[in-house]
C-alpha positions in Angstrom: -6.3 -7.4 9.4 -7.9 -4.9 6.1 -8.7 -1.3 6.5 -10.9 -0.2 3.5 -11.1 3.5 3.0 -13.8 5.6 3.5 -15.5 6.7 0.8 -15.0 10.4 1.4 -11.1 9.7 0.6 -7.9 7.3 1.3 -6.2 6.6 4.4 -2.9 8.2 4.7 0.2 6.7 3.6 3.2 6.4 5.8 6.9 4.6 4.7 8.6 3.4 7.1 12.1 2.1 6.5 13.8 -0.7 8.6 17.7 -0.9 8.4 20.0 -3.2 9.5 20.7 -1.8 12.4 17.6 -2.5 13.8 17.3 -5.9 12.0 19.8 -7.8 14.0 18.2 -10.8 13.7 15.4 -13.2 13.4 13.3 -12.0 16.4 13.8 -8.3 15.5 11.1 -8.8 13.0 8.5 -9.1 15.8 9.4 -5.8 16.8 9.5 -4.3 13.4 5.6 -5.6 13.3 4.9 -3.7 16.4 6.5 -0.6 14.7 4.4 -1.3 11.7 1.4 -2.1 13.8 1.3 0.8 15.3 0.7 3.0 12.7 -2.1 0.5 11.0 -4.2 1.1 14.0 -4.1 4.7 13.7 -5.7 4.2 10.2 -2.4 4.7 8.3 -1.5 2.1 5.3 2.3 1.5 5.4 5.1 0.8 3.0 7.8 -1.4 4.8 10.9 -1.0 3.2 13.6 -3.5 4.3 17.2 -4.1 4.5 18.6 -7.6 4.7 19.6 -8.6 8.6 22.8 -7.4 9.8 26.1 -8.5 8.2 24.0 -10.7 5.6 25.2 -8.4 2.3 28.7 -8.1 3.5 29.0 -11.5 3.7 27.1 -12.5 0.2 29.6 -9.9 -1.8 32.6 -11.2 0.1 31.4 -15.2 -1.0 30.6 -13.5 -4.5 34.7 -12.3 -4.6 36.0 -15.7 -3.3 33.7 -17.3 -5.9 33.9 -15.4 -8.8 37.2 -13.0 -8.3 37.1 -9.2 -9.3 36.1 -8.2 -12.8 34.6 -5.5 -15.0 30.5 -4.4 -15.5 29.5 -8.0 -16.4 31.1 -9.0 -12.8 29.3 -6.4 -11.3 25.9 -7.3 -12.7 26.3 -10.4 -11.5 27.4 -9.3 -7.7 24.4 -7.0 -7.7 22.1 -10.2 -8.6 23.9 -11.7 -5.8 23.7 -8.7 -3.1 19.9 -8.4 -3.1 19.3 -11.6 -2.2 19.6 -10.6 1.5 16.8 -7.7 1.2 14.2 -10.5 -1.0 14.7 -12.5 1.7 14.3 -10.0 5.1 11.0 -8.8 3.0 9.5 -11.8 3.2 10.1 -12.5 6.6 8.8 -9.2 7.5 5.4 -10.2 5.6 5.6 -13.5 7.6 6.0 -11.7 10.9 3.1 -9.0 10.4 0.9 -11.9 9.4 1.5 -13.2 12.9 0.1 -10.3 14.4 -3.0 -10.3 12.2 -1.9 -7.6 9.9 -2.6 -8.3 6.4 0.5 -7.9 4.0 1.5 -8.2 0.7 5.3 -8.9 -0.3 6.3 -7.4 -3.7 9.5 -7.9 -5.3 11.0 -4.7 -7.4 10.3 -6.4 -10.7 6.1 -6.6 -9.4 5.9 -3.1 -9.1 7.9 -1.6 -11.8 10.6 -0.5 -9.3 13.1 0.9 -11.9 16.7 2.0 -11.6 19.4 3.4 -14.0 23.2 3.7 -14.0 26.1 1.7 -12.6 24.7 -1.8 -11.8 26.1 -1.4 -7.9 25.5 2.0 -7.4 22.2 2.5 -9.2 19.6 5.5 -9.4 16.1 5.0 -8.8 14.2 6.2 -12.0 10.4 4.6 -12.1 7.7 3.3 -10.3 4.5 1.4 -11.4 2.1 3.5 -9.2 -0.8 1.8 -10.3 0.3 -1.5 -9.0 1.6 -0.1 -5.7 -2.3 1.6 -5.1 -3.8 -2.1 -6.1 -1.9 -3.8 -3.6 -2.2 -1.4 -0.8 -6.3 -1.4 -1.7 -6.8 -4.8 -0.4 -3.8 -4.6 2.1 -2.7 -2.4 4.9 0.9 -3.1 4.7 3.3 -3.3 1.5 6.6 -5.0 2.4 9.5 -4.2 -0.3 13.1 -5.2 -0.1 15.0 -2.1 -0.1 18.2 -1.1 -2.1 17.8 -3.3 -5.1 15.5 -2.4 -8.1 15.4 -3.5 -12.2 17.2 -2.2 -14.7 16.8 -1.7 -18.4 20.1 -3.7 -19.2 21.4 -5.2 -16.4 18.2 -6.8 -14.9 18.7 -6.6 -11.6 21.2 -3.7 -9.5 21.9 -2.4 -6.2 21.5 1.3 -5.2 24.8 1.5 -3.5 26.1 1.4 0.7 22.7 2.7 2.6 20.7 2.4 -0.4 17.5 1.1 1.3 17.3 4.9 2.4 16.8 6.0 -1.3 14.0 3.4 -1.6 12.1 4.8 1.3 12.2 8.0 0.2 11.7 7.2 -3.6 8.2 5.8 -2.8 7.1 8.8 -0.4 7.8 10.7 -3.3 6.5 8.4 -5.9 3.1 7.6 -4.0 2.3 10.9 -2.1 3.5 10.3 1.6 4.7 14.1 2.9 7.3 11.5 4.8 9.5 8.9 5.6 10.4 7.7 8.6 13.7 6.0 8.7 14.0 3.1 12.2 17.9 3.3 13.0 19.6 2.1 16.4 19.4 5.9 17.3 16.8 8.0 18.3 17.5 10.7 15.7 21.0 12.8 14.6 23.3 13.9 17.2 25.6 16.9 17.3 28.2 14.4 18.0 28.3 10.9 18.3 26.3 9.8 21.2 28.6 6.3 21.9 31.7 8.6 22.3 29.6 11.6 24.5 26.9 10.6 26.4 25.9 14.1 26.7 25.7 15.0 23.0 22.7 17.2 21.8 20.1 15.8 19.8 18.5 17.8 16.7 14.7 18.3 16.7 15.2 19.6 13.1 17.8 19.9 10.7 17.5 21.4 7.0 18.9 19.0 4.6 22.5 20.4 3.6 23.2 20.5 7.8 21.7 16.8 7.6 24.0 15.8 4.7 27.3 17.2 6.8 26.2 15.8 10.1 24.8 12.5 9.6 27.5 10.9 7.8 27.5 7.0 7.9 23.8 7.6 8.9 21.8 8.5 6.2 22.8 7.6 2.6 23.8 11.2 0.6 21.5 10.3 -2.3 18.1 10.0 0.1 19.1 13.3 1.6 19.4 15.1 -1.8 16.2 13.1 -3.5 14.3 14.4 -0.1 15.6 17.9 -0.5 14.7 17.6 -4.6 10.7 16.3 -3.6 10.0 18.4 -0.5 10.0 15.0 1.5 10.6 15.1 5.4 13.1 12.3 6.8 12.3 11.4 10.4 14.9 9.5 12.1 13.7 7.6 14.7 14.5 4.4 17.1 12.1 1.6 17.3 8.8 2.4 19.6 9.8 6.2 20.3 7.5 8.9 19.6 10.3 11.5 19.5 12.4 12.0 15.9 14.8 14.4 14.0 13.0 15.9 11.3 15.2 16.6 8.3 13.3 19.2 6.2 13.1 22.8 5.1 14.3 24.4 8.5 16.7 25.7 10.2 18.4 23.6 13.0 16.8 23.2 16.3 18.1 21.4 19.0 15.9 18.7 21.2 15.2 18.9 24.6 16.6 16.3 26.6 14.6 13.7 28.1 15.9 10.6 30.0 14.0 7.5 29.3 11.9 6.2 31.9 11.5 2.6 33.0 8.3 1.4 34.0 7.3 -1.2 36.7 5.1 -3.2 35.6 2.4 -5.7 37.2 1.3 -8.4 34.9 -1.7 -10.3 35.9 -2.5 -13.5 34.0 0.0 -15.4 31.7 -2.3 -17.4 29.4 -2.0 -17.3 25.6 -2.1 -13.5 25.3 -0.3 -12.8 28.3 2.5 -15.4 27.4 2.9 -13.1 24.3 2.6 -9.6 26.1 5.6 -10.9 28.4 7.2 -11.7 25.8 7.2 -8.3 24.2 8.0 -6.9 27.5 11.1 -8.4 27.9 12.3 -7.8 24.3 12.1 -4.3 25.8 14.3 -4.2 29.5 15.6 -0.3 28.6 11.4 0.8 29.0 10.1 -2.1 31.5 10.8 -3.9 34.7 8.9 -6.9 35.6 7.2 -7.4 38.9 6.4 -11.1 39.5 4.1 -12.6 37.3 0.8 -13.8 38.5 -0.4 -17.0 37.4 -2.5 -19.9 39.3 0.2 -22.3 39.2 3.5 -21.1 39.6 5.3 -24.4 39.7 3.8 -25.4 36.6 6.0 -22.6 34.6 9.3 -23.2 32.7 12.0 -21.6 33.9 12.8 -17.7 32.2 15.4 -16.0 32.8 14.7 -12.8 34.9 11.1 -13.9 35.5 9.8 -14.9 38.0 5.9 -16.2 38.4 3.6 -16.1 42.1 0.1 -17.0 42.8 0.4 -14.1 45.8 -1.8 -11.0 44.5 0.1 -8.8 46.4 3.6 -9.8 45.5 2.3 -9.2 42.0 1.0 -5.7 42.9 4.1 -4.7 45.1 6.5 -1.8 44.9 3.7 0.4 43.7 4.0 -0.4 39.7 3.6 2.6 37.4 1.4 0.0 35.0 -1.2 -2.9 35.7 -1.9 -5.3 32.8 -4.8 -7.4 33.7 -5.7 -10.6 31.7 -7.0 -12.6 34.2 -10.3 -13.4 32.7 -13.7 -12.4 34.7 -15.6 -10.0 35.7 -15.9 -8.7 38.9 -12.7 -9.3 40.5 -10.4 -8.4 38.0 -12.6 -5.2 37.9 -12.1 -4.6 41.6 -8.1 -5.0 41.1 -8.0 -2.4 38.1 -9.9 -0.2 40.1 -7.7 -0.4 43.2 -4.7 0.1 40.7 -6.3 3.0 38.9 -7.3 5.2 42.1 -3.4 4.7 43.2 -2.5 6.0 40.1 -1.1 3.2 38.4 -2.2 2.9 34.8 -4.0 0.0 33.5 -3.9 -2.1 30.2 -6.6 -4.7 29.8 -8.1 -7.0 27.2 -11.1 -7.7 29.4 -14.3 -7.1 28.2 -16.6 -8.6 30.3 -15.0 -6.5 33.7 -15.1 -3.4 31.4 -18.5 -3.6 29.8 -20.3 -4.4 33.3 -17.8 -1.4 35.1 -17.4 1.0 32.5 -18.4 3.8 34.9 -16.6 2.7 37.9 -13.3 2.1 36.2 -13.4 5.3 34.8 -13.9 7.1 37.6 -11.1 5.0 39.2 -9.0 6.2 36.6 -10.0 10.1 37.0 -9.6 10.0 40.6 -5.9 8.5 40.1 -5.4 10.7 37.6 -4.2 7.1 35.4 -4.8 6.1 32.2 -7.1 3.3 31.1 -6.5 1.7 27.9 -8.2 -1.4 26.2 -8.0 -1.6 22.5 -7.7 -5.2 22.4 -10.9 -5.5 24.4 -13.1 -5.3 21.0 -11.7 -6.8 18.1 -8.4 -8.2 18.9 -6.0 -7.0 16.8 -8.7 -5.5 14.9 -8.3 -1.6 15.4 -12.1 -1.0 15.8 -11.9 1.4 18.6 -9.2 2.9 17.3 -11.5 3.7 14.0 -14.3 4.9 16.2 -12.0 7.3 17.8 -10.6 8.9 14.9 -14.5 9.3 13.3 -15.9 10.5 16.6 -17.7 13.8 16.1 -19.4 15.8 13.5 -20.7 12.7 10.5 -19.2 10.4 13.0 -20.9 6.5 13.0 -24.3 5.7 13.6 -24.6 2.5 12.7 -21.6 -0.8 13.7 -22.2 -4.2 12.8 -20.2 -6.7 13.0 -18.8 -10.6 12.9 -17.2 -10.4 16.7 -16.6 -13.6 18.1 -14.7 -16.4 16.7 -16.0 -19.6 18.5 -19.4 -18.6 16.9 -17.8 -18.4 13.4 -16.2 -21.9 13.5 -19.4 -23.7 15.0 -21.4 -22.3 12.3 -19.0 -23.4 9.6 -18.9 -26.8 11.2 -22.8 -26.8 11.2 -23.1 -25.8 7.5 -20.5 -28.7 6.9 -23.1 -30.9 8.6 -22.0 -31.5 12.0 -24.1 -31.8 15.0 -24.2 -29.0 17.4 -22.6 -31.2 20.1 -20.1 -32.6 17.7 -19.1 -29.1 16.8 -19.0 -27.6 20.5 -16.1 -30.6 21.4 -13.8 -29.9 18.1 -13.8 -26.2 18.9 -13.0 -27.1 22.7 -10.4 -29.6 21.3 -9.1 -26.7 18.8 -8.6 -24.3 21.8 -11.5 -21.9 19.9 -13.9 -22.8 22.8 -13.6 -22.7 26.5 -14.8 -25.6 28.8 -18.1 -23.4 29.3 -18.5 -22.2 25.8 -21.8 -20.1 26.8 -20.6 -17.0 26.7 -20.2 -17.0 22.8 -22.6 -19.8 21.9 -25.2 -17.6 23.6 -24.2 -14.0 22.4 -23.1 -12.7 25.6 -19.2 -12.5 24.3 -20.9 -10.3 21.6 -23.4 -8.2 24.0 -19.9 -7.2 26.5 -18.0 -6.0 22.5 -21.6 -4.1 21.4 -21.4 -2.3 24.9 -18.1 -1.0 24.5 -18.7 0.0 20.3 -21.8 1.8 21.5 -19.6 3.4 24.4 -17.0 4.6 21.6 -19.1 5.2 18.9 -22.3 7.2 20.8 -21.2 7.9 24.4 -24.3 6.1 25.2 -24.6 3.4 28.2 -26.5 0.3 27.3 -26.3 -2.6 29.8 -24.8 -6.1 27.8 -27.1 -8.2 29.5 -30.4 -6.2 28.3 -29.4 -6.4 24.6 -31.3 -9.2 22.7 -29.4 -12.0 22.0 -29.8 -15.3 19.7 -28.3 -18.8 20.8 -26.5 -20.7 18.4 -27.8 -23.4 20.6 -31.0 -22.7 18.8 -29.8 -22.7 15.5 -31.4 -25.7 13.5 -28.0 -27.3 11.4 -30.3 -28.7 8.8 -31.2 -25.3 7.8 -27.7 -24.2 8.3 -26.1 -26.7 6.0 -29.5 -25.9 3.2 -28.6 -22.3 3.5 -24.8 -22.8 1.3 -26.8 -24.2 -1.3 -28.7 -21.1 -1.5 -25.6 -18.8 -1.6 -26.5 -17.8 1.8 -23.9 -18.0 5.2 -25.2 -18.0 8.7 -23.2 -16.0 10.9 -23.8 -14.2 14.1 -23.8 -10.8 13.8 -24.0 -7.9 16.8 -25.6 -4.7 15.4 -26.2 -1.2 17.4 -27.7 2.1 15.6 -28.0 5.4 16.9 -31.7 7.0 15.7 -32.2 10.5 15.0 -33.5 11.1 18.5 -30.8 9.8 19.7 -31.8 6.5 21.1 -29.7 3.1 20.6 -31.0 -0.2 19.3 -28.5 -3.2 19.9 -28.7 -7.1 19.6 -27.0 -9.9 18.5 -28.6 -12.2 16.3 -28.2 -15.5 14.2 -29.3 -14.7 10.7 -28.3 -15.8 6.9 -26.4 -12.8 4.5 -25.2 -13.4 1.1 -22.0 -14.9 0.6 -20.9 -11.9 -1.0 -21.6 -10.1 2.1 -18.8 -7.8 3.9 -19.4 -10.1 6.9 -19.7 -13.5 5.0 -16.1 -14.2 4.6 -15.5 -14.2 8.4 -13.3 -17.2 9.4 -12.6 -18.7 13.0 -10.9 -16.4 15.0 -11.5 -13.6 12.0 -13.2 -10.6 13.0 -15.0 -7.9 10.5 -16.9 -4.8 11.0 -19.0 -2.2 9.4 -19.3 1.1 10.1 -21.6 3.3 8.9 -21.8 7.1 9.4 -24.0 10.4 9.1 -22.3 11.4 5.9 -23.4 7.6 4.3 -19.6 7.2 3.9 -18.7 3.2 4.8 -15.6 1.5 6.3 -15.3 -2.2 6.6 -12.6 -3.6 9.1 -11.5 -6.8 8.9 -8.7 -8.9 11.3 -8.0 -11.6 13.7 -9.9 -11.0 16.6 -8.6 -13.4 18.9 -5.1 -15.7 19.5 -2.0 -14.8 20.9 -0.1 -13.1 18.8 -3.2 -10.5 17.1 -4.5 -9.7 21.0 -0.8 -9.6 22.5 0.2 -6.9 19.5 -3.0 -4.8 20.4 -2.3 -4.9 24.0 1.3 -4.1 24.0 0.6 -1.6 21.5 -1.4 0.1 24.4 1.5 -0.4 26.7 3.8 1.3 24.5 1.2 4.0 23.8 1.5 5.0 27.9 5.2 4.6 27.9 5.4 7.3 25.1 2.8 9.1 27.1 5.0 9.6 29.9 8.3 10.1 28.6 7.2 12.4 26.1 3.9 13.8 26.6 3.4 16.0 23.9 3.5 12.2 21.7 0.6 10.7 23.5 -1.4 8.5 20.9 -4.7 7.0 21.0 -5.0 4.3 23.2 -9.0 3.8 24.1 -9.1 5.0 27.1 -11.7 7.8 27.6 -15.0 7.7 26.9 -15.5 9.4 23.6 -16.8 12.2 22.7 -20.9 11.4 21.8 -21.3 12.7 18.1 -23.4 14.8 16.9 -26.9 13.1 16.4 -27.2 13.4 12.7 -29.9 11.9 10.4 -28.3 9.0 8.7 
């Protein structure tokens, strides 16, 4: 996914550090990617600093000693080159995990961004960074994944930063790149007065000053990192994966945090297709937070066995036991809306990616949520893993959006690409069905109904207006002339299915879904297959472009699970509730564009 800054200013920068205590195995990169995505969907750029997998650095050092024996400085320099291998590998794996969920990520090694150090080759100190190289990478990516613990040295070439040096890397990036804080993701949810493993009643700090943190956090945070943060007045947050709360290390007196037991939510998962299977995998990765009801599917007997997971075709069984949270991924409109309304009225929170049910029953679903004092979240319903609804929420109010245009249907992208390549329409549809881009009945995509449903939700979020998707004018791809689509390419034009909605100065909304040609250099022209692209124009004439994967198991599942985690944090830590596309947005002031 790509999120370009508004002309009025760059997005805020967040520095996250993932240590070996949370990167224990390959599967942990998925959880780390979710943590990064959480910040990206809030409109932040992220520098993700990673350690090697647990035990890898020790194994490399032991291997080096076995092969090379003990020696003087040249030996140490060689050992530093060996020890850094784990971090280099880890940064690449982090980039791959982020790419799977649709987050556009640059992976850069220390020499590519001028990350320089001085001193002992196995315990060096950072002294330089090419800020321009970092800024350039972040201008076209949401995330920069970098290895911690290692840097380049004028004399030795490659050096390492001492035990726990990834903490120092993260603090250094925050200080050099203008971030006010750095969040160190650990296997504990903060700094404790005593070891919580030995005393389960140990008190956690909400805040600590730098000197006190250096005394009580021995072994948890590298001392050099604390000293560097103090010198640069950088706030260090110590947090667990997925948590809202953290211990803040800053220029403030010590303060204990109130005790909060972790709440385990009972979840009813309705539907386990491509997206549902991804959501199921995420839920199963956090048994400390979620307990699963039997999962609703059409054919339970066709499902492979999964430990701890039961499948059922009985909706009553799937919804039994008064679940705290219902995740609706069934598809369709009316029947899923009935299920969601009943759940919301009964006080269960609901997360869905079902744009058809939302577009047709928006008011009824939100009324049910109000009646049951429950939360309805649906950030995956438009754009999949592209945070378009989050961006609209962040821009709501004065000088909010007045025009949205976008390529928001992957099937239409694929079909128009095939027509441009010379395929007949029916052949293009068959190929899209074979590849899984199109349903057995492709009418919703081909005739623009899917895009109209999404436009209806965008209008609600951006303008606070109700527009029936059935009344939005639409072009059908079936009416496109394949010869004209093919000929356009020679003229430097690209045909796209583009949805547009605009708020006039008198408060009226115009919306349509059209198949039209745009120049190849147009921001919407490059969308391919499941990629979505959106252009937001605001009342102050600022323009924001977003792009990312709008469909597929992992991007959409990431958005659904992000909503689930937002709800969990909101219930466990009410003051930390984060945006999850739930309440109707405030209608912005009607200003002339």
